[in-house]
C-alpha positions in Angstrom: 0.0 0.0 0.0 1.4 3.4 -1.0 0.5 6.3 1.2 3.3 8.8 0.7 3.1 11.6 -1.9 5.0 10.4 -5.0 6.8 12.2 -7.8 3.5 11.7 -9.7 1.7 13.8 -7.1 4.3 16.6 -7.5 3.8 16.5 -11.2 0.1 16.9 -10.7 0.7 19.9 -8.5 2.7 21.4 -11.3 -0.1 20.8 -13.8 -2.5 22.5 -11.4 -0.2 25.5 -11.1 0.0 25.8 -14.9 -3.7 25.3 -15.6 -4.9 28.9 -14.8 -2.1 30.3 -17.0 -2.8 28.0 -19.9 -6.5 28.6 -19.7 -7.2 32.1 -18.5 -10.9 31.4 -18.2 -10.0 29.2 -15.2 -8.4 32.3 -13.6 -11.6 34.3 -14.1 -13.8 31.5 -12.8 -11.5 31.1 -9.8 -11.7 34.8 -9.0 -15.5 34.7 -9.1 -15.5 31.6 -6.9 -13.2 33.3 -4.4 -15.5 36.3 -4.2 -18.6 34.2 -3.8 -17.1 32.2 -1.0 -16.5 35.3 1.1 -13.1 36.2 -0.2 -14.2 39.7 -1.0 -15.3 40.3 2.6 -12.0 39.0 3.9 -10.1 41.4 1.6 -12.2 44.3 2.8 -11.5 43.7 6.5 -8.3 45.8 6.7 -10.2 48.9 5.4 -13.3 48.5 7.5 -13.5 50.7 10.5 -15.1 48.7 13.3 -17.5 50.6 15.7 -16.5 51.3 19.2 -18.3 49.8 22.2 -20.2 53.0 22.6 -21.2 53.0 19.0 -22.3 49.3 19.2 -24.5 50.3 22.2 -26.0 53.2 20.3 -26.7 51.0 17.3 -28.6 48.5 19.5 -30.6 51.4 20.9 -33.9 50.2 22.4 -33.2 46.6 21.4 -31.0 46.0 24.5 -32.7 46.2 27.9 -31.5 45.5 31.5 -32.8 41.9 31.2 -31.3 41.2 27.8 -32.3 41.7 24.2 -35.9 42.8 23.6 -38.4 40.9 21.4 -37.9 43.5 18.6 -34.3 42.5 18.4 -35.2 38.9 17.7 -37.8 40.0 15.1 -35.0 41.9 13.3 -32.7 39.0 13.5 -35.4 36.7 12.1 -36.0 39.1 9.2 -32.3 39.4 8.5 -32.0 35.6 8.6 -34.7 35.1 6.0 -33.1 37.7 3.7 -29.6 36.3 4.1 -30.9 32.7 3.6 -32.3 33.7 0.2 -29.0 35.4 -0.7 -27.0 32.3 0.4 -29.1 30.0 -1.8 -28.4 32.2 -4.8 -24.7 32.2 -4.0 -24.7 28.4 -3.6 -26.4 28.0 -7.0 -23.8 30.3 -8.5 -21.0 28.3 -6.9 -22.5 25.1 -8.3 -22.5 26.6 -11.8 -18.9 27.8 -11.4 -17.8 24.3 -10.3 -19.4 22.8 -13.4 -17.9 25.4 -15.7 -14.4 25.0 -14.2 -14.5 21.2 -14.4 -15.7 21.4 -18.1 -12.6 23.6 -18.9 -10.2 21.2 -17.0 -11.7 18.1 -18.5 -11.2 19.5 -22.0 -7.5 19.4 -21.6 -6.3 16.0 -23.1 -3.1 16.2 -21.1 -5.0 15.8 -17.8 -6.6 12.6 -19.0 -9.9 13.1 -17.0 -12.6 10.7 -18.1 -16.1 12.3 -18.0 -19.3 10.3 -18.4 -21.8 13.1 -18.3 -22.0 16.8 -19.2 -20.9 18.7 -16.0 -23.7 21.2 -16.5 -26.2 18.4 -16.0 -24.9 17.9 -12.4 -25.6 21.4 -11.2 -28.5 20.3 -9.1 -26.4 17.7 -7.3 -23.6 20.2 -6.9 -26.1 22.6 -5.3 -27.1 19.9 -2.9 -23.4 19.2 -2.0 -22.7 22.9 -1.5 -25.8 23.2 0.7 -24.8 20.2 2.9 -21.3 21.6 3.2 -22.6 24.9 4.4 -25.0 23.2 6.8 -22.1 21.2 8.2 -20.0 24.3 8.7 -22.9 26.1 10.3 -23.2 23.3 12.8 -19.5 23.5 13.5 -20.0 27.3 14.1 -22.9 26.9 16.6 -20.6 26.9 19.7 -18.8 30.0 18.4 -22.1 31.8 17.6 -23.5 31.0 21.1 -20.3 32.1 22.8 -20.1 35.3 20.8 -23.7 36.3 21.6 -23.3 35.7 25.4 -19.8 37.2 25.7 -20.6 40.3 23.6 -23.7 40.9 25.7 -21.8 40.6 28.9 -18.9 42.8 27.7 -21.4 45.6 26.6 -23.1 45.6 30.0 -20.2 44.7 32.3 -16.8 45.3 30.6 -14.1 43.1 32.1 -11.2 45.5 31.2 -10.4 48.8 29.4 -9.2 46.9 26.3 -11.2 47.3 23.0 -14.4 45.2 23.1 -13.2 43.2 20.1 -10.1 42.1 21.9 -12.0 41.2 25.0 -14.6 39.1 23.1 -12.0 37.4 20.9 -9.9 36.4 24.0 -12.9 34.6 25.4 -14.0 32.7 22.3 -10.7 31.2 21.2 -11.7 27.6 21.9 -14.8 27.5 19.7 -13.0 29.7 17.1 -10.2 27.1 17.0 -12.7 24.3 16.6 -14.2 26.0 13.6 -10.8 26.7 12.1 -10.0 23.0 12.3 -13.4 21.9 10.9 -13.3 24.3 7.9 -10.4 22.8 5.9 -11.6 19.2 6.7 -15.1 19.8 5.5 -14.0 21.8 2.5 -11.5 19.1 1.4 -14.1 16.3 1.7 -16.6 18.4 -0.1 -14.1 19.2 -2.9 -13.4 15.5 -3.4 -17.1 14.6 -3.5 -17.8 17.3 -6.0 -15.2 16.0 -8.4 -16.7 12.6 -8.4 -20.1 13.9 -9.0 -18.8 15.8 -12.0 -17.5 12.6 -13.7 -20.9 11.0 -13.4 -20.9 9.2 -10.0 -24.0 9.1 -7.9 -24.0 11.0 -4.6 -23.6 7.9 -2.6 -20.8 6.6 -4.8 -19.1 10.0 -4.7 -19.2 10.1 -0.9 -17.9 6.5 -0.5 -15.3 7.0 -3.1 -14.0 10.2 -1.4 -13.8 8.4 2.0 -12.1 5.4 0.3 -9.5 7.7 -1.1 -8.9 9.2 2.3 -8.5 5.8 3.8 -6.3 4.3 1.1 -4.1 7.3 0.5 -4.3 9.5 3.6 -0.9 11.2 3.2 -1.6 12.2 -0.4 -5.1 13.5 0.5 -3.8 15.5 3.4 -0.9 16.8 1.3 -3.3 18.1 -1.3 -5.5 19.7 1.4 -2.4 21.3 3.1 -1.1 22.7 -0.2 -4.5 24.1 -1.1 -5.2 25.8 2.2 -1.7 27.0 2.9 -1.4 28.6 -0.5 -4.8 30.4 0.0 -3.9 31.5 3.6 -0.5 32.8 2.5 -1.8 35.0 -0.4 -4.8 36.3 1.7 -2.5 37.2 4.6 -0.1 39.0 2.3 -2.9 40.8 0.5 -4.5 41.9 3.7 -1.2 43.2 5.0 -0.6 45.2 1.9 -4.1 46.5 2.0 -3.7 47.6 5.6 -0.6 49.6 4.8 -2.2 51.2 1.7 -5.3 52.0 3.7 -3.4 53.7 6.4 -1.6 55.9 3.9 -4.9 56.7 2.1 -6.6 57.5 5.4 -3.8 59.7 6.5 -3.7 61.6 3.2 -7.4 62.3 3.2 -7.4 63.3 6.9 -4.9 66.0 6.1 -7.3 67.7 3.8 -9.9 70.0 5.2 -12.2 70.4 2.2 -13.1 69.1 -1.3 -11.1 71.9 -2.7 -8.0 70.6 -0.9 -8.5 67.2 -2.4 -8.9 68.6 -5.9 -5.8 70.8 -5.7 -3.6 68.2 -4.1 -2.4 65.1 -5.9 -1.5 63.1 -2.8 -5.0 61.9 -2.0 -5.6 60.9 -5.6 -2.3 59.0 -5.8 -2.8 57.0 -2.6 -6.4 56.2 -3.6 -5.1 54.9 -6.9 -2.4 53.0 -5.0 -5.1 51.4 -2.7 -7.2 50.4 -5.7 -4.2 48.9 -7.4 -3.3 46.9 -4.3 -6.8 45.7 -4.0 -7.2 44.6 -7.6 -3.8 43.0 -7.7 -4.5 41.1 -4.5 -7.9 40.0 -5.8 -6.2 38.7 -9.0 -3.6 36.8 -7.1 -6.2 35.3 -4.8 -8.3 34.4 -7.9 -5.3 32.6 -9.4 -4.8 30.6 -6.1 -8.5 29.7 -6.1 -8.2 28.5 -9.7 -5.1 26.5 -8.7 -7.0 24.9 -5.8 -9.8 23.9 -8.1 -7.4 22.4 -10.5 -5.4 20.7 -7.8 -8.5 19.0 -6.3 -9.7 17.9 -9.7 -6.4 16.4 -10.8 -5.4 14.7 -7.6 -8.9 13.4 -7.0 -9.5 11.9 -10.4 -6.0 10.9 -11.6 -4.0 8.0 -10.1 
């Protein structure tokens, strides 16, 4: 039984790296997939100004009483949940279409030797089901974190434990459930990716699930190596992009704060230059993240379906 990554696996990683360059459509599809999976929100985090504890309390207004949140708060949460659920369903369907389109492009490359029994577009419904089950699994893994966040945030608003920013205080108290979610995320995503690829070559849902589990059992090192490469590559480019965006945002913010009127902004080139710089860093980072997302898609396809 062979469990260690072989030279063949390293060659497959090379094919996955080259695929978005040889087929630029894969790069575009990867960028769209990255954005729909929440990548756009992650990239915007460095330039989002979080409200202070006082501002959070003002935003809650009459929704927060001495005995906890009022019924109106839960009505608002329910309405927001319904709207967000509809949006999520649209996003999941879009992701299913993107998975099918990406696989169709990859399977058209004769060098990859991927045998396809059905038209990938015909499996969009099954892909939507898999994407939905994946999200449900992740939501279940996030339940402890959500429960802890709600209680800890409520306690810190009413009875602060220190003078540190509220976000630092809350984060320090939810590290355990946050760690559990961080561990569950790559595991669930990797299994979902393997199941998705088998669905796209014509396997049934049951066969795709059993085949993915069988691959994990027979070649665990290879499966884990693919998952590690996929996730470490994404984490590295996202961290680098967020760092660059943070630096560019501080420069942009400082330049605009030095102006006192619109006339100052029109007569000075500094605000315009730093704004262009910030836009360039954001677009460049998005392009790199899109390439890595396309590489991940290609990597899972090649390593899951080729021996």
